[in-house]
N, C-alpha and C positions, 0 to 999 in steps of 0.2 A: 328673620329666623327670631328675632326679639318680640318682635310684633305678634307674630304667631302664638309665641308661649304667652304673652300678655292676652292674648284674645282670648286661647281654652282657658288660662285662669281665672278671665273675667265671664267667661260663658259658667264655667262651674261654682262661681259665687252664685251667681244666680239662678241655678238650680237648688243650690244650696237655702236662698233667700226663698224662693219659691215652695218650698216641701217644709220651711219653718212655717208658713202662712198657712198653707195648708194642715199643718199641724194644730197650729195656734185657731184658725177659723172655721175650719172642715169644710170649707167649700171645695167642693169639688176640682173648678177650672186652676185653682194653684198647682193641685198635681199635676194635670193636664199641662200647663205652662212647664214643671217641672221636668217632665219625660220629656217632651218635646225639645227643651233647649240640651238635654243631657242627651239627646238624638245628634243634635245640629253639633254637640259638642265632640261627639264621638267619630263625626261624618268629618270634620276638622280635623282631628287629631291622626284620623287613619290616612287622610289626603297631607299632611304634614310629616308624617312617617313615611309616605310612601316616595314622595319627592325627596326625602335624604336616602333611602334605599337605592334610587335611582340615581342620585349623584354620588352613591360609592361605587357604583356599576360601570358607570362611564368612568 
């Protein structure tokens, strides 16, 4: 459980850094990286909460 929390936190930090680089440099690739990281972070979070819900039901 702690591993998932740290993973999600680090992914969000990576997205923030990517967006800051986009604002600082104006290069579209950093925005694309940031959006990709946010997408995967949301998928990981939904999977994590899905497992928690299934544990509650069982």
